[in-house]
mmJSON file of the N, C-alpha and C atoms, coordinates in Angstrom:
{"data_MODEL":{"atom_site":{
"group_PDB":["ATOM","ATOM","ATOM","ATOM","ATOM","ATOM","ATOM","ATOM","ATOM","ATOM","ATOM","ATOM","ATOM","ATOM","ATOM","ATOM","ATOM","ATOM","ATOM","ATOM","ATOM","ATOM","ATOM","ATOM","ATOM","ATOM","ATOM","ATOM","ATOM","ATOM","ATOM","ATOM","ATOM","ATOM","ATOM","ATOM","ATOM","ATOM","ATOM","ATOM","ATOM","ATOM","ATOM","ATOM","ATOM","ATOM","ATOM","ATOM","ATOM","ATOM","ATOM","ATOM","ATOM","ATOM","ATOM","ATOM","ATOM","ATOM","ATOM","ATOM","ATOM","ATOM","ATOM","ATOM","ATOM","ATOM","ATOM","ATOM","ATOM","ATOM","ATOM","ATOM","ATOM","ATOM","ATOM","ATOM","ATOM","ATOM","ATOM","ATOM","ATOM","ATOM","ATOM","ATOM","ATOM","ATOM","ATOM","ATOM","ATOM","ATOM","ATOM","ATOM","ATOM","ATOM","ATOM","ATOM","ATOM","ATOM","ATOM","ATOM","ATOM","ATOM","ATOM","ATOM","ATOM","ATOM","ATOM","ATOM","ATOM","ATOM","ATOM","ATOM","ATOM","ATOM","ATOM","ATOM","ATOM","ATOM","ATOM","ATOM","ATOM","ATOM","ATOM","ATOM","ATOM","ATOM","ATOM","ATOM","ATOM","ATOM","ATOM","ATOM","ATOM","ATOM","ATOM","ATOM","ATOM","ATOM","ATOM","ATOM","ATOM","ATOM","ATOM","ATOM","ATOM","ATOM","ATOM","ATOM","ATOM","ATOM","ATOM","ATOM","ATOM"],
"id":[1,2,3,4,5,6,7,8,9,10,11,12,13,14,15,16,17,18,19,20,21,22,23,24,25,26,27,28,29,30,31,32,33,34,35,36,37,38,39,40,41,42,43,44,45,46,47,48,49,50,51,52,53,54,55,56,57,58,59,60,61,62,63,64,65,66,67,68,69,70,71,72,73,74,75,76,77,78,79,80,81,82,83,84,85,86,87,88,89,90,91,92,93,94,95,96,97,98,99,100,101,102,103,104,105,106,107,108,109,110,111,112,113,114,115,116,117,118,119,120,121,122,123,124,125,126,127,128,129,130,131,132,133,134,135,136,137,138,139,140,141,142,143,144,145,146,147,148,149,150,151,152,153],
"type_symbol":["N","C","C","N","C","C","N","C","C","N","C","C","N","C","C","N","C","C","N","C","C","N","C","C","N","C","C","N","C","C","N","C","C","N","C","C","N","C","C","N","C","C","N","C","C","N","C","C","N","C","C","N","C","C","N","C","C","N","C","C","N","C","C","N","C","C","N","C","C","N","C","C","N","C","C","N","C","C","N","C","C","N","C","C","N","C","C","N","C","C","N","C","C","N","C","C","N","C","C","N","C","C","N","C","C","N","C","C","N","C","C","N","C","C","N","C","C","N","C","C","N","C","C","N","C","C","N","C","C","N","C","C","N","C","C","N","C","C","N","C","C","N","C","C","N","C","C","N","C","C","N","C","C"],
"label_atom_id":["N","CA","C","N","CA","C","N","CA","C","N","CA","C","N","CA","C","N","CA","C","N","CA","C","N","CA","C","N","CA","C","N","CA","C","N","CA","C","N","CA","C","N","CA","C","N","CA","C","N","CA","C","N","CA","C","N","CA","C","N","CA","C","N","CA","C","N","CA","C","N","CA","C","N","CA","C","N","CA","C","N","CA","C","N","CA","C","N","CA","C","N","CA","C","N","CA","C","N","CA","C","N","CA","C","N","CA","C","N","CA","C","N","CA","C","N","CA","C","N","CA","C","N","CA","C","N","CA","C","N","CA","C","N","CA","C","N","CA","C","N","CA","C","N","CA","C","N","CA","C","N","CA","C","N","CA","C","N","CA","C","N","CA","C","N","CA","C","N","CA","C","N","CA","C","N","CA","C"],
"label_alt_id":[null,null,null,null,null,null,null,null,null,null,null,null,null,null,null,null,null,null,null,null,null,null,null,null,null,null,null,null,null,null,null,null,null,null,null,null,null,null,null,null,null,null,null,null,null,null,null,null,null,null,null,null,null,null,null,null,null,null,null,null,null,null,null,null,null,null,null,null,null,null,null,null,null,null,null,null,null,null,null,null,null,null,null,null,null,null,null,null,null,null,null,null,null,null,null,null,null,null,null,null,null,null,null,null,null,null,null,null,null,null,null,null,null,null,null,null,null,null,null,null,null,null,null,null,null,null,null,null,null,null,null,null,null,null,null,null,null,null,null,null,null,null,null,null,null,null,null,null,null,null,null,null,null],
"label_comp_id":["MET","MET","MET","ASP","ASP","ASP","ASN","ASN","ASN","GLU","GLU","GLU","GLU","GLU","GLU","LEU","LEU","LEU","LEU","LEU","LEU","GLU","GLU","GLU","ALA","ALA","ALA","LEU","LEU","LEU","GLU","GLU","GLU","SER","SER","SER","VAL","VAL","VAL","ALA","ALA","ALA","ASN","ASN","ASN","PHE","PHE","PHE","MET","MET","MET","ARG","ARG","ARG","GLY","GLY","GLY","MET","MET","MET","GLN","GLN","GLN","PHE","PHE","PHE","ASP","ASP","ASP","GLN","GLN","GLN","ARG","ARG","ARG","ILE","ILE","ILE","PRO","PRO","PRO","SER","SER","SER","ASP","ASP","ASP","ALA","ALA","ALA","ARG","ARG","ARG","GLU","GLU","GLU","ALA","ALA","ALA","LEU","LEU","LEU","ARG","ARG","ARG","GLU","GLU","GLU","ARG","ARG","ARG","ALA","ALA","ALA","MET","MET","MET","ASP","ASP","ASP","LEU","LEU","LEU","ASP","ASP","ASP","ASP","ASP","ASP","LEU","LEU","LEU","VAL","VAL","VAL","GLU","GLU","GLU","LYS","LYS","LYS","TYR","TYR","TYR","GLN","GLN","GLN","ASP","ASP","ASP","ALA","ALA","ALA"],
"label_asym_id":["A","A","A","A","A","A","A","A","A","A","A","A","A","A","A","A","A","A","A","A","A","A","A","A","A","A","A","A","A","A","A","A","A","A","A","A","A","A","A","A","A","A","A","A","A","A","A","A","A","A","A","A","A","A","A","A","A","A","A","A","A","A","A","A","A","A","A","A","A","A","A","A","A","A","A","A","A","A","A","A","A","A","A","A","A","A","A","A","A","A","A","A","A","A","A","A","A","A","A","A","A","A","A","A","A","A","A","A","A","A","A","A","A","A","A","A","A","A","A","A","A","A","A","A","A","A","A","A","A","A","A","A","A","A","A","A","A","A","A","A","A","A","A","A","A","A","A","A","A","A","A","A","A"],
"label_entity_id":["1","1","1","1","1","1","1","1","1","1","1","1","1","1","1","1","1","1","1","1","1","1","1","1","1","1","1","1","1","1","1","1","1","1","1","1","1","1","1","1","1","1","1","1","1","1","1","1","1","1","1","1","1","1","1","1","1","1","1","1","1","1","1","1","1","1","1","1","1","1","1","1","1","1","1","1","1","1","1","1","1","1","1","1","1","1","1","1","1","1","1","1","1","1","1","1","1","1","1","1","1","1","1","1","1","1","1","1","1","1","1","1","1","1","1","1","1","1","1","1","1","1","1","1","1","1","1","1","1","1","1","1","1","1","1","1","1","1","1","1","1","1","1","1","1","1","1","1","1","1","1","1","1"],
"label_seq_id":[1,1,1,2,2,2,3,3,3,4,4,4,5,5,5,6,6,6,7,7,7,8,8,8,9,9,9,10,10,10,11,11,11,12,12,12,13,13,13,14,14,14,15,15,15,16,16,16,17,17,17,18,18,18,19,19,19,20,20,20,21,21,21,22,22,22,23,23,23,24,24,24,25,25,25,26,26,26,27,27,27,28,28,28,29,29,29,30,30,30,31,31,31,32,32,32,33,33,33,34,34,34,35,35,35,36,36,36,37,37,37,38,38,38,39,39,39,40,40,40,41,41,41,42,42,42,43,43,43,44,44,44,45,45,45,46,46,46,47,47,47,48,48,48,49,49,49,50,50,50,51,51,51],
"pdbx_PDB_ins_code":[null,null,null,null,null,null,null,null,null,null,null,null,null,null,null,null,null,null,null,null,null,null,null,null,null,null,null,null,null,null,null,null,null,null,null,null,null,null,null,null,null,null,null,null,null,null,null,null,null,null,null,null,null,null,null,null,null,null,null,null,null,null,null,null,null,null,null,null,null,null,null,null,null,null,null,null,null,null,null,null,null,null,null,null,null,null,null,null,null,null,null,null,null,null,null,null,null,null,null,null,null,null,null,null,null,null,null,null,null,null,null,null,null,null,null,null,null,null,null,null,null,null,null,null,null,null,null,null,null,null,null,null,null,null,null,null,null,null,null,null,null,null,null,null,null,null,null,null,null,null,null,null,null],
"Cartn_x":[6.344,7.113,8.329,8.753,10.068,11.365,12.212,13.665,13.468,13.081,13.243,12.229,11.205,10.049,10.764,11.426,12.141,13.292,14.023,15.019,14.533,13.36,12.785,12.115,11.455,11.056,12.086,13.49,14.4,14.915,14.957,15.53,14.51,13.39,12.343,12.429,12.846,12.952,14.241,15.224,16.481,16.356,15.507,15.083,14.318,13.569,12.559,13.576,14.666,15.398,16.251,16.722,17.566,16.902,15.555,14.619,14.331,14.385,14.317,15.636,16.666,17.87,17.932,17.11,16.897,15.873,15.22,14.304,14.912,14.603,15.683,14.912,13.824,13.327,13.882,14.698,15.176,16.809,17.053,18.524,19.549,20.565,21.579,22.504,22.528,23.119,21.96,20.571,19.79,19.749,19.987,20.016,21.206,22.3,23.558,23.39,22.678,22.341,21.57,20.501,19.506,20.395,21.209,22.033,23.022,23.632,24.504,23.706,22.461,21.908,21.203,20.873,20.521,21.605,22.653,23.851,23.979,23.929,24.285,23.039,21.964,20.736,21.229,21.678,22.106,23.154,24.011,25.271,24.455,23.453,22.831,22.165,21.427,20.634,21.67,22.575,23.392,24.295,24.548,25.138,24.21,22.861,22.076,21.565,21.623,21.222,22.182,23.602,24.601,24.753,24.215,24.365,23.57],
"Cartn_y":[4.079,4.346,5.101,6.21,6.778,6.287,6.804,6.432,7.266,8.422,9.151,8.452,8.206,7.156,6.008,5.381,4.073,4.269,5.358,5.623,5.904,7.003,7.104,5.82,4.987,3.734,2.968,2.972,2.088,2.86,4.057,4.674,4.581,4.525,4.319,2.807,1.808,0.421,0.511,1.113,1.136,1.954,2.809,3.475,2.391,1.764,0.583,-0.278,-0.81,-1.748,-1.253,0.026,0.732,0.755,0.93,1.07,-0.389,-1.192,-2.831,-3.104,-2.567,-3.033,-2.864,-1.975,-1.628,-2.38,-3.23,-4.235,-5.309,-5.306,-6.182,-7.769,-7.839,-9.14,-9.817,-9.098,-9.833,-10.19,-11.42,-11.99,-10.798,-10.763,-9.771,-9.996,-11.186,-11.278,-10.976,-11.141,-10.605,-9.197,-8.306,-6.906,-6.426,-7.096,-6.841,-6.998,-8.052,-8.034,-7.045,-6.805,-5.573,-4.335,-3.926,-2.904,-2.756,-3.954,-4.111,-3.864,-4.565,-4.535,-3.018,-2.272,-0.855,-0.122,-0.19,0.372,0.425,-1.038,-1.308,-0.524,-0.414,0.287,1.582,2.397,3.719,4.046,2.85,3.216,2.949,2.21,2.036,3.372,3.942,5.016,6.151,6.466,7.573,7.511,6.15,5.876,6.512,6.248,6.596,8.219,8.608,9.881,10.929,10.274,11.321,11.227,10.095,9.706,11.007],
"Cartn_z":[-21.913,-20.876,-21.505,-21.108,-21.781,-20.992,-21.221,-20.574,-19.083,-19.101,-17.813,-16.847,-17.192,-16.266,-15.711,-16.785,-16.407,-15.399,-15.625,-14.405,-13.38,-13.245,-11.928,-11.461,-11.999,-11.545,-10.923,-11.653,-11.041,-9.742,-9.867,-8.522,-7.51,-7.591,-6.674,-6.049,-7.018,-6.326,-5.583,-5.986,-5.077,-3.855,-3.738,-2.408,-1.668,-2.123,-1.453,-0.895,-1.732,-1.358,-0.052,-0.231,0.701,1.989,2.095,3.452,3.924,3.111,3.812,4.402,3.924,4.609,6.043,6.655,8.027,8.595,7.956,8.689,9.539,10.621,11.629,11.506,10.846,10.559,9.548,8.635,7.351,8.018,7.649,8.082,7.484,8.181,7.854,6.44,6.035,4.569,3.616,3.96,2.805,2.755,4.087,4.028,3.35,3.604,2.605,1.289,0.954,-0.537,-1.032,-0.406,-0.611,-0.863,0.151,-0.023,-1.097,-1.51,-2.587,-4.041,-4.015,-5.304,-5.495,-4.232,-4.515,-5.063,-4.549,-5.102,-6.433,-6.886,-8.46,-9.353,-8.498,-9.38,-9.615,-8.452,-8.302,-9.55,-9.576,-10.543,-12.04,-12.103,-13.64,-13.772,-12.845,-13.053,-13.323,-12.744,-12.838,-14.28,-14.617,-15.901,-17.342,-16.881,-18.14,-17.769,-16.691,-16.583,-17.162,-16.969,-17.658,-19.033,-19.512,-21.198,-21.832],
"occupancy":[1.0,1.0,1.0,1.0,1.0,1.0,1.0,1.0,1.0,1.0,1.0,1.0,1.0,1.0,1.0,1.0,1.0,1.0,1.0,1.0,1.0,1.0,1.0,1.0,1.0,1.0,1.0,1.0,1.0,1.0,1.0,1.0,1.0,1.0,1.0,1.0,1.0,1.0,1.0,1.0,1.0,1.0,1.0,1.0,1.0,1.0,1.0,1.0,1.0,1.0,1.0,1.0,1.0,1.0,1.0,1.0,1.0,1.0,1.0,1.0,1.0,1.0,1.0,1.0,1.0,1.0,1.0,1.0,1.0,1.0,1.0,1.0,1.0,1.0,1.0,1.0,1.0,1.0,1.0,1.0,1.0,1.0,1.0,1.0,1.0,1.0,1.0,1.0,1.0,1.0,1.0,1.0,1.0,1.0,1.0,1.0,1.0,1.0,1.0,1.0,1.0,1.0,1.0,1.0,1.0,1.0,1.0,1.0,1.0,1.0,1.0,1.0,1.0,1.0,1.0,1.0,1.0,1.0,1.0,1.0,1.0,1.0,1.0,1.0,1.0,1.0,1.0,1.0,1.0,1.0,1.0,1.0,1.0,1.0,1.0,1.0,1.0,1.0,1.0,1.0,1.0,1.0,1.0,1.0,1.0,1.0,1.0,1.0,1.0,1.0,1.0,1.0,1.0],
"B_iso_or_equiv":[0.0,0.0,0.0,0.0,0.0,0.0,0.0,0.0,0.0,0.0,0.0,0.0,0.0,0.0,0.0,0.0,0.0,0.0,0.0,0.0,0.0,0.0,0.0,0.0,0.0,0.0,0.0,0.0,0.0,0.0,0.0,0.0,0.0,0.0,0.0,0.0,0.0,0.0,0.0,0.0,0.0,0.0,0.0,0.0,0.0,0.0,0.0,0.0,0.0,0.0,0.0,0.0,0.0,0.0,0.0,0.0,0.0,0.0,0.0,0.0,0.0,0.0,0.0,0.0,0.0,0.0,0.0,0.0,0.0,0.0,0.0,0.0,0.0,0.0,0.0,0.0,0.0,0.0,0.0,0.0,0.0,0.0,0.0,0.0,0.0,0.0,0.0,0.0,0.0,0.0,0.0,0.0,0.0,0.0,0.0,0.0,0.0,0.0,0.0,0.0,0.0,0.0,0.0,0.0,0.0,0.0,0.0,0.0,0.0,0.0,0.0,0.0,0.0,0.0,0.0,0.0,0.0,0.0,0.0,0.0,0.0,0.0,0.0,0.0,0.0,0.0,0.0,0.0,0.0,0.0,0.0,0.0,0.0,0.0,0.0,0.0,0.0,0.0,0.0,0.0,0.0,0.0,0.0,0.0,0.0,0.0,0.0,0.0,0.0,0.0,0.0,0.0,0.0],
"pdbx_formal_charge":[null,null,null,null,null,null,null,null,null,null,null,null,null,null,null,null,null,null,null,null,null,null,null,null,null,null,null,null,null,null,null,null,null,null,null,null,null,null,null,null,null,null,null,null,null,null,null,null,null,null,null,null,null,null,null,null,null,null,null,null,null,null,null,null,null,null,null,null,null,null,null,null,null,null,null,null,null,null,null,null,null,null,null,null,null,null,null,null,null,null,null,null,null,null,null,null,null,null,null,null,null,null,null,null,null,null,null,null,null,null,null,null,null,null,null,null,null,null,null,null,null,null,null,null,null,null,null,null,null,null,null,null,null,null,null,null,null,null,null,null,null,null,null,null,null,null,null,null,null,null,null,null,null],
"auth_seq_id":[1,1,1,2,2,2,3,3,3,4,4,4,5,5,5,6,6,6,7,7,7,8,8,8,9,9,9,10,10,10,11,11,11,12,12,12,13,13,13,14,14,14,15,15,15,16,16,16,17,17,17,18,18,18,19,19,19,20,20,20,21,21,21,22,22,22,23,23,23,24,24,24,25,25,25,26,26,26,27,27,27,28,28,28,29,29,29,30,30,30,31,31,31,32,32,32,33,33,33,34,34,34,35,35,35,36,36,36,37,37,37,38,38,38,39,39,39,40,40,40,41,41,41,42,42,42,43,43,43,44,44,44,45,45,45,46,46,46,47,47,47,48,48,48,49,49,49,50,50,50,51,51,51],
"auth_comp_id":["MET","MET","MET","ASP","ASP","ASP","ASN","ASN","ASN","GLU","GLU","GLU","GLU","GLU","GLU","LEU","LEU","LEU","LEU","LEU","LEU","GLU","GLU","GLU","ALA","ALA","ALA","LEU","LEU","LEU","GLU","GLU","GLU","SER","SER","SER","VAL","VAL","VAL","ALA","ALA","ALA","ASN","ASN","ASN","PHE","PHE","PHE","MET","MET","MET","ARG","ARG","ARG","GLY","GLY","GLY","MET","MET","MET","GLN","GLN","GLN","PHE","PHE","PHE","ASP","ASP","ASP","GLN","GLN","GLN","ARG","ARG","ARG","ILE","ILE","ILE","PRO","PRO","PRO","SER","SER","SER","ASP","ASP","ASP","ALA","ALA","ALA","ARG","ARG","ARG","GLU","GLU","GLU","ALA","ALA","ALA","LEU","LEU","LEU","ARG","ARG","ARG","GLU","GLU","GLU","ARG","ARG","ARG","ALA","ALA","ALA","MET","MET","MET","ASP","ASP","ASP","LEU","LEU","LEU","ASP","ASP","ASP","ASP","ASP","ASP","LEU","LEU","LEU","VAL","VAL","VAL","GLU","GLU","GLU","LYS","LYS","LYS","TYR","TYR","TYR","GLN","GLN","GLN","ASP","ASP","ASP","ALA","ALA","ALA"],
"auth_asym_id":["A","A","A","A","A","A","A","A","A","A","A","A","A","A","A","A","A","A","A","A","A","A","A","A","A","A","A","A","A","A","A","A","A","A","A","A","A","A","A","A","A","A","A","A","A","A","A","A","A","A","A","A","A","A","A","A","A","A","A","A","A","A","A","A","A","A","A","A","A","A","A","A","A","A","A","A","A","A","A","A","A","A","A","A","A","A","A","A","A","A","A","A","A","A","A","A","A","A","A","A","A","A","A","A","A","A","A","A","A","A","A","A","A","A","A","A","A","A","A","A","A","A","A","A","A","A","A","A","A","A","A","A","A","A","A","A","A","A","A","A","A","A","A","A","A","A","A","A","A","A","A","A","A"],
"auth_atom_id":["N","CA","C","N","CA","C","N","CA","C","N","CA","C","N","CA","C","N","CA","C","N","CA","C","N","CA","C","N","CA","C","N","CA","C","N","CA","C","N","CA","C","N","CA","C","N","CA","C","N","CA","C","N","CA","C","N","CA","C","N","CA","C","N","CA","C","N","CA","C","N","CA","C","N","CA","C","N","CA","C","N","CA","C","N","CA","C","N","CA","C","N","CA","C","N","CA","C","N","CA","C","N","CA","C","N","CA","C","N","CA","C","N","CA","C","N","CA","C","N","CA","C","N","CA","C","N","CA","C","N","CA","C","N","CA","C","N","CA","C","N","CA","C","N","CA","C","N","CA","C","N","CA","C","N","CA","C","N","CA","C","N","CA","C","N","CA","C","N","CA","C","N","CA","C","N","CA","C"],
"pdbx_PDB_model_num":[1,1,1,1,1,1,1,1,1,1,1,1,1,1,1,1,1,1,1,1,1,1,1,1,1,1,1,1,1,1,1,1,1,1,1,1,1,1,1,1,1,1,1,1,1,1,1,1,1,1,1,1,1,1,1,1,1,1,1,1,1,1,1,1,1,1,1,1,1,1,1,1,1,1,1,1,1,1,1,1,1,1,1,1,1,1,1,1,1,1,1,1,1,1,1,1,1,1,1,1,1,1,1,1,1,1,1,1,1,1,1,1,1,1,1,1,1,1,1,1,1,1,1,1,1,1,1,1,1,1,1,1,1,1,1,1,1,1,1,1,1,1,1,1,1,1,1,1,1,1,1,1,1]
}}}
């Protein structure tokens, strides 16, 4: 797996987590944690795409 594939996989995970934050069956604090971690992954991906 090269760096581009890894970044795409991380971006996919972030999108999955972002989608989960809308699931009302998940407690609100967990949904907020999912949103924050997805944003952390977005920042990481952006950092390495710009490098």
